[in-house]
C-alpha positions as CSV (number, residue, x, y, z in Angstrom):
1,X,-8.5,306.6,98.2
2,X,-6.9,308.0,101.2
3,X,-8.4,311.1,103.1
4,X,-4.9,312.7,104.3
5,X,-6.8,315.0,106.6
6,X,-7.4,311.9,108.8
7,X,-3.8,311.5,109.1
8,X,-2.3,313.0,112.2
9,X,0.9,313.1,114.3
10,X,2.0,310.5,116.7
11,X,-0.3,307.8,115.0
12,X,1.4,304.6,114.9
13,X,2.1,303.3,111.4
14,X,1.3,299.5,111.5
15,X,3.0,297.1,108.9
16,X,1.0,294.1,107.3
17,X,1.8,291.8,109.6
18,X,0.0,294.2,112.3
19,X,2.9,295.8,114.1
20,X,4.0,298.9,114.6
21,X,7.1,300.1,112.6
22,X,7.1,303.9,112.7
23,X,5.3,307.2,114.2
24,X,3.7,309.8,112.1
25,X,5.4,313.2,112.6
26,X,3.2,314.8,109.9
27,X,2.3,314.7,106.0
28,X,5.1,316.0,104.0
29,X,2.9,317.8,101.0
30,X,0.1,315.4,99.3
31,X,1.9,312.4,98.6
32,X,4.5,311.7,102.0
33,X,3.7,310.8,105.5
34,X,6.7,312.3,107.7
35,X,7.8,309.9,110.6
36,X,9.2,310.6,113.5
37,X,12.6,310.2,114.1
38,X,14.0,307.0,114.9
39,X,16.6,305.7,117.2
40,X,19.6,307.4,115.1
41,X,17.6,310.6,115.1
42,X,17.1,310.1,111.3
43,X,13.3,310.9,109.8
44,X,12.5,308.6,107.2
45,X,9.1,309.0,104.7
46,X,6.8,306.7,103.3
47,X,4.6,307.8,99.7
48,X,0.9,307.7,100.8
49,X,0.5,304.7,97.9
50,X,1.7,302.2,100.6
51,X,-1.2,303.4,103.1
52,X,-4.0,300.4,102.4
53,X,-6.5,301.9,105.5
54,X,-6.5,304.4,108.4
55,X,-8.4,302.3,110.7
56,X,-7.9,302.4,114.7
57,X,-6.8,305.2,114.4
58,X,-3.6,303.9,113.3
59,X,-2.0,303.8,109.7
60,X,-2.1,300.7,108.2
61,X,0.6,300.0,105.1
62,X,1.1,297.1,102.4
63,X,4.0,295.7,103.3
64,X,5.9,293.9,106.4
65,X,7.7,296.0,108.5
66,X,11.2,294.8,107.7
67,X,10.4,295.2,104.0
68,X,8.9,299.1,105.1
69,X,12.2,299.7,106.8
70,X,13.9,298.8,103.9
71,X,11.9,300.8,101.0
72,X,11.3,303.8,102.9
73,X,13.3,307.1,101.9
74,X,15.0,309.4,104.0
75,X,14.2,312.2,101.6
76,X,11.0,313.4,99.5
77,X,13.3,314.3,96.4
78,X,15.0,312.5,94.0
79,X,18.7,313.1,94.1
């Protein structure tokens, strides 16, 4: 289980291939990580369930970066 208290603003978010694809803005509730704005000035969210580990000061997720950026959300609510 991931200790969400260790997820801090500014932490790199790293895909399963080892590359950074985002940076943590903050935890959004108990189940989502809000990411810093991308180059289009849009925040994105990823579910905590994607996180495999918090090692080396980085948030590691279970999917390649391209897939993560396709699957991430722009809101944490179902519309």
